[in-house]
N, C-alpha and C positions, 0 to 999 in steps of 0.2 A: 518709543522710548525717548524721553527728552535728553538732548545732549547736555553734558555738564558745562556750566559757565564758570569754570574754575579760574582762580586768580592767576595771572601771568606776570612774570617779571618781578615778583616780590621775593624777598629772602625767605627761605623755608624756616619754619619754627620747629625746632627739634622736639620730638616727643618727650625726651628726658626733661626738657625745660618746662613743658606743660605739667609733667608729673611732679617736678620739684616744687611747685607752688603749694603742695600739700593736698592736692586733689588726687587721691590714689585710685578712686573708683568713681564711675559715673561721669566721665569726661564727655562733654558735648561741644563739638567745634563746628562752625559754619563758615563757609567761604574763606578758608585758610589754606596755606601751603604747609604741609606737615612732613617732616623728615623722620621716617621710621628707622632709627639707627640704635638698636639695642633697647633693652628694658622689658617691662612687663605691663600689660594693660588689661584691665578687667572692666566690663560693662561700659564700653566706649561707643560713641556714636559720632560719625563724621558725615556731614551733609554738604554737597557741592564743594568738596575739597579736592585739592591736588595732593595725592599721597606719593611720596618719593621713598622707595625702599632702597636699602643698602644691603651689603653682604651680611651685616650683623643682625642676628635674629631678634625679633620682638615677640615675646610670648603673649598670645592673645586669648582671652576668654570672654565670650559674649560681646563681640565687637561687630558693629554694623556700619556699613558704608552705603550712603544713598547718593546717587547721581555724582559719583566721584571719578576722577581721572587718576590712573596709576602709572608710575614710572619705575622702571627697573634698571639696575646698572647693566652696562654692556660688558659681558664677560664670556669667555669660552668655556669656563667651568663654574657654573652657578652652584651655590651651596645647596644642600638638601632643603634648607629653609626656603630659599627662593623658588626652588622647584615646586615645593608644596603650595606656597602662596599663589604662584602662577596657575597651578592646576585648579585650585579652589576658585580663583577668579574666572578662569576660562570656562569652567563648567557651570557658572552661575549666570543669572540675569544681572548684568552689570548695573542696572538701574537701582538695585537693592541687593547687597551682598551681606550675608550674615556669616560670621566665623565663630562657631561655638567654642572650639578649642584648637589652638595651634601652638 
């Protein structure tokens, strides 16, 4: 499996910011740092991205991650959302992860 060459040192772009430009479905992002901090995303694709999760849930439907790196908050009590996302990622081939519904 190819190691991700994700962007380092750049400010993350909030998922809500991406959605606010009027693209509600069919988001395609490449080589970006994206902050998943609330919202709803359908039919999204992220390639070679750095995905930063927070405690706030993002509802996902048909979302695909290709060669991405994932970051989670450090917490003693992760939310059920974070537990589920971690379980999906850890049980998949991280080179290509598909989330049908979350």
